[in-house]
C-alpha positions as CSV (number, residue, x, y, z in Angstrom):
1,M,-11.6,272.3,-147.5
2,R,-8.1,273.8,-147.8
3,N,-5.2,272.4,-149.8
4,S,-2.3,270.4,-148.4
5,P,-0.5,272.0,-145.4
6,P,1.6,275.0,-146.7
7,R,5.2,275.5,-145.6
8,A,6.1,278.6,-143.7
9,S,8.9,279.1,-146.2
10,H,6.4,280.2,-148.8
11,P,5.1,283.6,-147.7
12,E,2.6,283.8,-150.5
13,N,0.8,280.9,-148.9
14,A,1.5,281.5,-145.2
15,V,-0.8,283.7,-143.2
16,Y,0.3,283.3,-139.6
17,E,2.7,280.3,-139.7
18,S,5.9,282.3,-139.7
19,F,4.6,284.5,-136.9
20,F,4.1,281.5,-134.7
21,S,7.2,279.6,-136.0
22,L,5.1,276.8,-137.5
23,E,6.0,274.5,-140.4
24,H,2.4,273.7,-141.2
25,K,-1.0,275.0,-140.5
26,P,-1.9,273.1,-137.3
27,F,-5.7,273.1,-137.6
28,E,-6.3,272.0,-141.2
29,L,-9.6,270.1,-141.8
30,I,-8.0,267.5,-144.0
31,P,-8.1,264.1,-142.1
32,N,-4.3,263.7,-142.0
33,P,-3.3,260.6,-140.0
34,R,-0.1,262.4,-139.0
35,F,-2.1,264.8,-136.8
36,L,-4.3,262.0,-135.3
37,Y,-4.7,262.6,-131.6
38,L,-5.2,259.3,-129.8
39,S,-7.6,260.1,-127.0
40,A,-8.7,257.2,-124.8
41,A,-11.8,256.7,-127.1
42,H,-9.7,257.0,-130.3
43,R,-7.0,254.6,-129.1
44,K,-9.7,252.0,-128.1
45,A,-11.4,252.3,-131.5
46,L,-8.1,251.9,-133.3
47,N,-7.2,248.8,-131.2
48,Y,-10.7,247.3,-131.9
49,L,-10.3,247.9,-135.6
50,T,-6.9,246.3,-135.7
51,Y,-8.1,243.3,-133.7
52,G,-11.1,242.9,-136.0
53,I,-8.8,242.9,-139.1
54,R,-6.2,240.5,-137.7
55,Q,-8.7,238.1,-136.2
56,Q,-10.6,238.0,-139.6
57,S,-13.9,239.1,-138.1
58,G,-16.9,239.2,-140.4
59,F,-18.3,242.7,-139.9
60,I,-16.7,245.6,-138.1
61,L,-18.8,248.7,-137.1
62,L,-17.3,252.1,-136.3
63,T,-19.7,255.0,-135.5
64,G,-19.2,258.5,-134.2
65,E,-20.7,262.0,-134.5
66,V,-19.9,264.3,-137.4
67,G,-16.3,265.6,-137.1
68,T,-15.1,263.2,-134.3
69,G,-12.3,261.7,-136.4
70,K,-13.7,258.5,-138.0
71,T,-12.1,259.1,-141.4
72,T,-8.8,260.1,-139.8
73,I,-8.8,256.8,-137.8
74,I,-9.6,254.8,-141.0
75,R,-6.7,256.5,-142.9
76,S,-4.4,255.8,-140.0
77,L,-5.5,252.2,-139.9
78,I,-4.9,251.9,-143.7
79,K,-1.4,253.5,-143.4
80,S,-0.2,251.5,-140.4
81,Q,-2.1,248.2,-140.4
82,L,-3.3,247.4,-143.9
83,N,-0.2,247.5,-145.9
84,D,-0.4,243.7,-146.6
85,V,-4.0,243.6,-147.6
86,T,-6.0,244.3,-150.7
87,L,-8.2,247.3,-149.9
88,S,-11.4,248.8,-151.4
89,K,-12.7,252.1,-150.0
90,I,-16.2,253.3,-150.8
91,F,-17.1,256.9,-149.8
92,N,-20.1,257.6,-152.2
93,T,-22.9,255.6,-150.5
94,K,-26.0,257.0,-152.1
95,V,-26.1,254.3,-154.7
96,E,-28.1,251.2,-155.7
97,S,-26.8,247.7,-155.0
98,Q,-25.5,247.0,-158.5
99,Q,-23.7,250.4,-158.6
100,L,-22.1,249.5,-155.2
101,I,-20.7,246.2,-156.5
102,E,-19.3,247.9,-159.6
103,M,-17.6,250.5,-157.4
104,I,-16.1,247.8,-155.2
105,L,-14.7,246.0,-158.2
106,E,-13.3,249.1,-159.7
107,D,-11.6,250.1,-156.4
108,F,-10.1,246.6,-156.1
109,G,-8.6,247.3,-159.6
110,V,-11.0,245.1,-161.5
111,R,-12.7,246.5,-164.6
112,P,-16.2,245.0,-164.6
113,S,-17.1,243.3,-167.8
114,G,-20.5,242.0,-166.7
115,K,-23.6,244.0,-167.2
116,D,-25.9,242.4,-164.6
117,K,-25.6,241.8,-160.9
118,P,-25.0,238.0,-161.1
119,S,-22.1,238.6,-163.5
120,L,-20.6,241.3,-161.2
121,L,-20.9,239.0,-158.2
122,R,-19.2,236.2,-160.1
123,E,-16.3,238.5,-161.0
124,L,-16.0,239.7,-157.4
125,N,-15.9,236.1,-156.1
126,D,-13.3,235.1,-158.7
127,F,-11.1,238.1,-157.7
128,L,-11.4,237.3,-153.9
129,I,-10.4,233.6,-154.5
130,E,-7.4,234.7,-156.6
131,Q,-6.3,237.1,-153.8
132,F,-6.7,234.3,-151.2
133,S,-4.6,232.0,-153.3
134,R,-1.8,234.6,-153.2
135,G,-2.1,234.9,-149.4
136,R,-3.6,238.3,-149.4
137,Q,-6.6,239.4,-147.4
138,C,-9.3,241.6,-148.9
139,V,-10.9,244.4,-146.9
140,L,-13.9,246.5,-147.9
141,I,-14.3,249.9,-146.0
142,I,-17.7,251.6,-146.6
143,D,-17.7,255.2,-145.1
144,E,-20.8,257.2,-144.6
145,A,-22.7,253.9,-144.4
146,Q,-25.7,255.6,-142.8
147,N,-26.7,256.7,-146.3
148,L,-27.2,253.2,-147.5
149,S,-30.7,251.9,-147.9
150,R,-31.8,248.8,-146.1
151,E,-31.9,246.9,-149.4
152,V,-28.3,247.8,-150.1
153,L,-27.2,246.9,-146.6
154,E,-28.8,243.5,-147.0
155,E,-26.8,243.2,-150.3
156,V,-23.6,244.1,-148.3
157,R,-24.5,241.3,-145.9
158,M,-24.7,238.9,-148.8
159,L,-21.2,239.8,-149.8
160,S,-20.0,238.4,-146.5
161,N,-21.2,235.0,-147.8
162,L,-18.4,234.9,-150.3
163,E,-16.2,232.3,-148.6
164,N,-14.3,229.1,-148.9
165,D,-14.0,226.1,-146.6
166,Q,-11.4,227.8,-144.4
167,Q,-12.5,231.5,-144.0
168,K,-14.4,234.5,-145.2
169,L,-12.9,236.0,-148.3
170,L,-13.9,239.5,-147.6
171,R,-13.7,241.6,-144.4
172,I,-16.2,244.5,-144.2
173,I,-15.9,247.7,-142.1
174,L,-19.0,249.9,-141.9
175,V,-18.2,253.4,-140.8
176,G,-21.0,256.0,-140.2
177,Q,-22.8,258.4,-138.0
178,P,-24.9,257.3,-135.0
179,E,-27.9,257.0,-137.4
180,L,-26.3,253.9,-138.8
181,K,-27.0,252.1,-135.5
182,A,-30.6,253.1,-135.7
183,L,-30.7,251.9,-139.3
184,L,-29.2,248.5,-138.4
185,A,-31.8,248.1,-135.6
186,A,-34.5,247.4,-138.3
187,P,-36.0,243.9,-137.9
188,E,-35.2,243.0,-141.5
189,L,-31.5,243.6,-140.8
190,L,-31.3,241.1,-137.9
191,Q,-29.0,238.8,-139.8
192,L,-26.6,241.7,-140.5
193,R,-26.6,242.8,-136.8
194,Q,-25.7,239.2,-135.7
195,R,-22.7,239.2,-138.0
196,I,-21.1,242.3,-136.5
197,Q,-18.3,240.9,-134.3
198,V,-16.5,244.2,-133.5
199,S,-18.4,247.4,-132.7
200,C,-17.0,250.7,-131.4
201,H,-18.1,254.3,-131.0
202,I,-16.1,257.5,-131.0
203,P,-17.5,260.2,-128.7
204,P,-16.5,263.9,-128.7
205,L,-13.4,264.9,-126.6
206,P,-14.1,265.6,-122.9
207,E,-13.1,269.0,-121.6
208,N,-10.0,267.7,-119.8
209,E,-8.5,266.6,-123.2
210,I,-8.9,269.9,-125.0
211,E,-5.6,271.2,-123.9
212,D,-3.7,268.0,-124.9
213,Y,-5.5,267.9,-128.3
214,I,-4.5,271.5,-129.1
215,T,-0.9,271.1,-127.9
216,H,-0.6,267.8,-129.9
217,R,-1.7,269.7,-133.1
218,L,0.7,272.5,-132.5
219,E,3.6,270.1,-131.8
220,F,3.1,268.2,-135.0
221,A,2.9,271.5,-136.9
222,G,6.3,272.4,-135.7
223,N,6.0,274.4,-132.4
224,R,4.1,273.2,-129.4
225,N,4.7,276.6,-127.7
226,A,3.4,278.6,-130.6
227,A,0.7,280.2,-128.5
228,T,-0.2,280.4,-124.9
229,F,-3.8,279.5,-124.0
230,D,-5.2,280.8,-120.7
231,P,-6.9,278.1,-118.7
232,G,-10.3,279.7,-119.2
233,A,-9.7,279.6,-123.0
234,F,-9.8,275.8,-123.1
235,E,-13.1,275.8,-121.2
236,A,-14.5,278.3,-123.6
237,I,-13.3,276.3,-126.6
238,H,-15.0,273.2,-125.3
239,H,-18.2,275.2,-124.6
240,Y,-18.5,276.3,-128.3
241,T,-17.2,273.1,-129.9
242,R,-18.6,270.5,-127.5
243,G,-15.4,268.5,-127.9
244,V,-15.8,267.8,-131.6
245,P,-12.3,267.8,-133.1
246,R,-13.4,269.3,-136.5
247,L,-15.0,272.3,-134.7
248,I,-12.0,272.7,-132.4
249,N,-9.8,273.0,-135.6
250,I,-12.1,275.6,-137.1
251,L,-12.3,277.7,-134.0
252,C,-8.5,277.5,-133.2
253,D,-7.6,278.4,-136.7
254,Y,-9.5,281.6,-136.3
255,L,-8.1,282.2,-132.9
256,L,-4.5,282.0,-134.3
257,L,-5.6,284.4,-137.0
258,D,-7.0,286.8,-134.5
259,A,-3.8,286.6,-132.4
260,F,-1.7,287.2,-135.5
261,A,-3.8,290.3,-136.3
262,N,-3.3,291.6,-132.7
263,E,0.4,290.7,-132.7
264,T,0.0,288.6,-129.6
265,R,0.8,285.0,-128.8
266,T,-1.6,284.8,-125.9
267,I,-5.2,283.5,-126.4
268,T,-7.6,284.4,-123.6
269,A,-11.2,283.3,-122.8
270,A,-12.3,286.8,-123.9
271,S,-10.8,286.4,-127.3
272,V,-12.5,283.0,-127.7
273,H,-15.8,284.5,-126.9
274,E,-15.1,287.4,-129.3
275,V,-14.1,285.2,-132.2
276,A,-17.0,282.7,-131.6
277,G,-19.4,285.6,-131.6
278,D,-18.0,287.0,-134.9
279,L,-18.4,283.5,-136.4
280,N,-22.0,283.2,-135.0
281,F,-20.6,279.8,-133.9
282,D,-23.7,278.2,-132.3
283,N,-26.0,279.0,-135.3
284,Q,-23.4,278.3,-138.0
285,Y,-22.0,275.0,-136.8
286,W,-24.9,273.5,-134.7
287,N,-28.5,272.7,-135.4
288,P,-31.1,274.5,-133.2
289,P,-31.7,272.3,-130.1
290,A,-35.1,270.7,-129.7
291,P,-37.2,272.2,-126.9
292,P,-36.7,270.1,-123.8
293,Q,-39.7,268.6,-121.9
294,E,-39.8,270.0,-118.4
295,D,-41.1,266.8,-116.9
296,D,-38.1,264.9,-118.4
297,I,-35.5,267.1,-116.6
298,P,-35.6,266.4,-112.9
299,G,-34.1,269.1,-110.7
300,C,-34.0,271.6,-113.5
301,Q,-37.2,273.6,-113.0
302,S,-35.4,276.9,-112.8
303,K,-34.0,276.4,-116.3
304,T,-37.4,275.8,-117.8
305,V,-38.9,279.1,-116.6
306,P,-38.4,281.0,-119.9
307,L,-39.8,278.0,-121.9
308,A,-42.8,277.7,-119.6
309,S,-43.4,281.4,-119.7
310,A,-43.3,281.3,-123.5
311,R,-45.7,278.4,-123.7
312,A,-48.1,280.1,-121.2
313,S,-48.0,283.3,-123.2
314,A,-48.7,281.4,-126.4
315,K,-51.6,279.5,-125.0
316,I,-53.2,282.6,-123.4
317,T,-52.7,284.5,-126.6
318,S,-54.4,281.7,-128.6
319,L,-57.3,281.6,-126.1
320,L,-57.7,285.4,-126.1
321,K,-57.8,285.4,-129.9
322,N,-60.5,282.7,-129.8
323,L,-62.4,284.8,-127.3
324,N,-62.0,287.9,-129.4
325,G,-63.4,286.1,-132.4
326,R,-66.5,285.1,-130.4
327,L,-67.1,288.6,-129.2
328,K,-66.9,289.9,-132.7
329,S,-69.5,287.4,-133.8
330,L,-71.8,288.7,-131.0
331,E,-71.2,292.3,-132.3
332,D,-72.3,291.2,-135.7
333,V,-75.5,289.6,-134.3
334,L,-76.6,292.6,-132.2
335,P,-77.1,295.1,-135.0
336,R,-79.3,292.7,-136.8
337,L,-81.5,292.3,-133.7
338,E,-81.8,296.0,-133.3
339,Q,-83.0,296.4,-136.9
340,I,-86.0,294.0,-136.3
341,R,-89.3,295.9,-136.1
342,I,-92.6,294.3,-135.3
343,P,-95.1,295.2,-138.1
344,P,-98.6,296.0,-136.9
345,A,-101.5,293.6,-137.4
346,Q,-99.4,290.8,-138.7
347,D,-98.8,287.3,-137.6
348,N,-95.8,287.4,-135.3
349,S,-95.4,283.7,-134.9
350,G,-92.5,283.5,-137.4
351,L,-90.8,286.5,-135.9
352,S,-91.1,285.0,-132.4
353,K,-89.4,281.8,-133.7
354,Q,-86.7,283.9,-135.3
355,L,-86.2,285.9,-132.0
356,S,-86.1,282.7,-130.1
357,S,-83.5,281.3,-132.4
358,F,-81.4,284.4,-132.1
359,Q,-81.8,284.3,-128.3
360,E,-80.6,280.7,-128.2
361,G,-77.7,281.5,-130.4
362,L,-76.7,284.4,-128.3
363,Q,-77.0,282.4,-125.2
364,G,-74.8,279.7,-126.7
365,R,-72.1,282.2,-127.7
366,M,-72.2,283.7,-124.2
367,D,-71.8,280.2,-122.7
368,D,-68.8,279.5,-125.0
369,M,-67.3,282.8,-124.0
370,W,-67.5,282.0,-120.3
371,R,-66.1,278.5,-120.9
372,A,-63.1,280.1,-122.8
373,I,-62.6,282.4,-119.8
374,E,-62.6,279.4,-117.4
375,T,-60.2,277.6,-119.7
376,I,-57.8,280.5,-119.6
377,A,-57.9,280.5,-115.8
378,E,-57.3,276.8,-115.6
379,E,-54.3,277.0,-118.1
380,V,-52.7,279.8,-116.1
381,H,-53.2,277.9,-112.8
382,S,-51.8,274.7,-114.3
383,L,-48.7,276.4,-115.7
384,K,-48.0,278.1,-112.4
385,L,-48.1,274.7,-110.7
386,R,-45.8,273.2,-113.2
387,V,-43.2,275.9,-113.2
388,D,-43.5,276.5,-109.4
389,V,-41.4,279.7,-109.5
390,E,-42.1,283.4,-109.3
391,P,-43.7,284.8,-112.4
392,P,-41.3,286.4,-114.9
393,I,-40.8,290.1,-114.5
394,E,-42.9,291.2,-117.4
395,E,-46.2,293.0,-117.8
396,A,-48.8,290.7,-116.3
397,V,-51.5,289.3,-118.6
398,P,-54.8,290.9,-117.5
399,P,-57.5,288.7,-116.1
400,P,-59.7,287.2,-118.8
401,A,-62.8,289.0,-117.5
402,E,-61.1,292.4,-118.2
403,V,-60.1,291.7,-121.8
404,P,-61.0,294.7,-124.0
405,D,-63.3,294.2,-127.0
406,D,-60.8,295.7,-129.4
407,I,-58.1,293.1,-129.2
408,P,-56.2,293.1,-132.5
409,E,-56.6,290.0,-134.7
410,D,-52.9,289.9,-135.5
411,I,-50.3,290.1,-132.8
412,P,-47.5,292.4,-133.9
413,E,-44.2,290.7,-134.6
414,I,-41.3,291.3,-132.3
415,A,-38.8,293.5,-133.9
416,S,-35.8,291.6,-135.1
417,V,-32.7,292.0,-133.1
418,P,-30.1,294.0,-135.1
419,A,-27.0,292.0,-136.1
420,I,-24.1,292.3,-133.8
421,E,-21.4,294.4,-135.4
422,K,-18.3,292.5,-136.2
423,S,-15.3,293.2,-134.0
424,G,-12.3,294.9,-135.3
425,W,-10.0,291.9,-135.5
426,L,-10.9,291.1,-139.1
427,K,-10.3,294.8,-140.1
428,R,-7.0,294.7,-138.3
429,L,-6.0,291.5,-140.1
430,I,-6.9,293.1,-143.5
431,F,-4.8,296.2,-142.7
432,K,-1.9,294.0,-141.5
433,T,-1.8,291.7,-144.5
434,S,-2.4,294.4,-147.1
């Protein structure tokens, strides 16, 4: 994370600010409330939070994907709405219940003197009563609450029982990623769920708000006309960032750096694709997607052709390897049969039993081989029915009956694709700033 926004008047810190006539870096990752863009979802969440605080609701729940602006909204709420309250903010949530209570007391400005949980709870209750007598409301904000264990969440619920005859002494805001909702859905947390009176979720920005978001950031950095974005550039930015504000900031920061290196104030869709490719954006900032289930995507059969082809290839390869192993077993048996000689004038009953046993084993292996061949045919037919498209333009898999005996045991690995060479914009930047 970078330091506080540098001024353009300090050339030792500025990289492209003076070129674009900016006072600050517009796309810093610090959750600065001054740069908060109030989309429809962000405005709704902020109004809900303000209402929950003013109406003295018990629990308030705020969720959102990573990088959607939850912390920025909380800081904006603190700055604009919580000046007259006593506030405790907890950000380190991988703690035990007693550690959490100690952290709450310390953030309220109370130095814990007790060594056990009952003593800590008594100190917290005394502090809340004292603040109430002074006419001040106490608010606890727990960020990254999805990291709390169920036991600690239950302890947090118990904190809401600190009350007098008139009202709750502590307002609690739980902030976390969508996993927090799944955690709260546990049966043993039913009482906590029932106490959540205000709940809101922040989704990523839709494509039609990308332009407004970027313009808003540039305006608060000192120059809303610092750069000209082609219409296709906004679509490309949304494609790579999926509307997540943090990722928009990362990509746009590099886009301005690229424009500065090329001495241009125009950002095109082509430059977005180039910079995103240099950053390996999809792999760097997103987890690999889970393979979709073809049956769960109605009307999208054409998109599942590569996936179905890959699965068909994998299944056929597995069956062929199994068949190859059985053929090798037959090859091992046949030489032993050829070496058997009938000695003259001896009792052949034992040999006959042995030959019968070999014959039965050989017949069984042959039956298994044909069953494997039939399985291959059924799998191929089933996959063709499921995909219901023309077969991919690749070398066809030979029919199982024509499989050669010398199929290799190990399938050679596909050669790794060479890394894409970085474009010249970074070299140009180094040359320009040197």
